[in-house]
C-alpha positions as CSV (number, residue, x, y, z in Angstrom):
1,M,65.3,122.4,9.1
2,D,65.5,125.4,11.3
3,I,65.1,125.3,15.1
4,N,63.7,128.5,16.4
5,P,63.7,128.8,20.1
6,N,60.5,130.3,21.3
7,I,58.9,130.9,24.7
8,T,58.1,127.2,25.2
9,V,61.8,126.4,25.5
10,F,62.0,128.8,28.5
11,I,58.8,127.3,29.9
12,Q,60.3,123.8,29.6
13,I,63.5,125.0,31.3
14,A,61.5,126.6,34.1
15,N,59.3,123.5,34.3
16,F,62.5,121.3,34.5
17,L,64.0,123.5,37.2
18,F,60.8,123.6,39.2
19,L,60.5,119.8,38.9
20,L,64.1,119.5,40.0
21,L,63.4,121.7,43.0
22,V,60.3,119.8,44.0
23,L,61.9,116.4,43.6
24,N,64.9,117.6,45.6
25,L,62.7,118.8,48.4
26,I,60.3,115.8,48.4
27,F,62.5,112.9,47.5
28,Y,66.2,113.5,47.3
29,R,66.8,115.4,50.6
30,P,64.8,112.9,52.7
31,I,66.5,110.0,51.1
32,R,70.0,111.7,51.5
33,R,69.1,112.4,55.2
34,I,68.0,108.8,55.7
35,L,71.2,107.5,54.0
36,S,73.3,109.9,56.1
37,R,71.6,108.8,59.3
38,R,72.0,105.2,58.3
39,S,75.7,105.6,57.5
40,E,76.2,107.4,60.9
41,E,74.3,104.5,62.6
42,V,76.5,102.0,60.8
43,R,79.6,103.9,61.8
44,G,78.4,104.1,65.4
45,L,77.6,100.4,65.4
46,Q,81.0,99.5,64.0
47,E,82.6,101.6,66.7
48,S,80.5,99.9,69.4
49,I,81.4,96.5,67.8
50,G,85.1,97.5,68.0
51,G,84.6,98.4,71.7
52,F,82.8,95.1,72.4
53,R,85.6,93.3,70.7
54,E,88.1,95.1,72.8
55,K,86.1,94.2,75.9
56,S,85.7,90.7,74.8
57,D,89.5,90.3,74.2
58,Q,90.2,91.9,77.6
59,Y,87.7,89.5,79.3
60,G,89.3,86.6,77.5
61,R,92.8,87.7,78.7
62,D,91.4,88.2,82.2
63,L,89.8,84.8,82.1
64,E,92.9,83.2,80.8
65,E,95.0,84.9,83.6
66,G,92.4,83.8,86.2
67,Y,92.5,80.3,84.8
68,E,96.3,80.2,85.0
69,G,96.3,81.7,88.5
70,A,93.8,79.2,89.7
71,R,95.7,76.4,88.1
72,S,99.0,77.4,89.7
73,Q,97.2,77.9,93.0
74,G,95.7,74.5,92.6
75,F,99.1,73.0,92.0
76,K,100.5,74.8,95.1
77,E,97.6,73.5,97.2
78,K,98.1,70.0,95.8
79,D,101.8,70.2,96.8
80,K,100.9,71.5,100.3
81,L,98.4,68.6,100.7
82,K,101.0,66.1,99.4
83,Q,103.6,67.5,101.9
84,A,101.0,67.4,104.7
85,G,100.1,63.8,103.8
86,A,103.8,62.8,103.7
87,K,104.3,64.4,107.1
88,V,101.3,62.6,108.6
89,E,102.5,59.3,106.9
90,R,106.0,59.8,108.5
91,E,104.4,60.5,111.9
92,M,102.1,57.4,111.6
93,L,105.1,55.2,110.5
94,Q,107.2,56.6,113.4
95,E,104.3,55.9,115.8
96,A,103.8,52.4,114.4
97,I,107.6,51.7,114.6
98,S,107.7,53.0,118.2
99,S,104.7,50.9,119.1
100,A,106.1,47.8,117.5
101,E,109.5,48.4,119.2
102,A,107.7,48.8,122.6
103,K,105.8,45.6,122.0
104,I,108.9,43.8,121.0
105,G,110.7,45.1,124.1
106,R,107.9,43.9,126.3
107,A,107.8,40.5,124.6
108,K,111.6,40.2,125.1
109,D,111.2,41.1,128.8
110,E,108.5,38.5,129.2
111,I,110.5,35.9,127.4
112,D,113.5,36.7,129.6
113,R,111.4,36.3,132.7
114,S,109.9,33.1,131.4
115,M,113.4,31.8,130.5
116,T,114.6,32.7,134.0
117,G,111.7,30.9,135.6
118,V,112.1,27.9,133.3
119,R,115.9,27.8,134.0
120,Q,115.2,27.9,137.7
121,S,112.6,25.2,137.6
122,L,115.0,23.0,135.3
123,E,117.8,23.6,137.8
124,D,115.6,22.6,140.7
125,E,114.4,19.5,138.8
126,L,118.0,18.7,137.8
127,N,119.1,18.9,141.4
128,M,116.3,16.7,142.5
129,F,117.0,14.2,139.7
130,S,120.7,14.2,140.4
131,K,120.0,13.7,144.1
132,E,117.6,10.8,143.4
133,L,120.2,9.4,141.0
134,V,123.0,9.6,143.6
135,E,120.7,8.0,146.2
136,K,119.8,5.2,143.8
137,I,123.5,4.6,142.8
138,L,124.7,4.8,146.4
139,G,121.7,3.1,147.8
140,R,121.4,5.5,150.6
141,S,120.0,9.0,151.1
142,V,122.3,11.9,150.8
């Protein structure tokens, strides 16, 4: 069997090339363009995702720093309030002690005055009783 190329082979080659050109213009180029745009979009989205991750990490660090700062400031404020409370407590105790000492002093003074008055009245009564006793023993007034 002999294969003799004739004009139809060249027509088939031309037809194939023409079809390849038409398919390239109609299908392959737009699809490649779409794929290229899609890959650029994906690349851009990945870059923006990376940027958002960086921002998110930075916000997280800032939030953590803010949390730590607020926490330490809260502890400082708590200590200040404790110190102020302790100071007020000491002042109140000192005031209560002073007041109690003043009341005790007044009570002692009042007791001393009462004792003096009671002693004086007892001495007066003792003198009167002793005078009456002497008069009864002697039978005459002294």
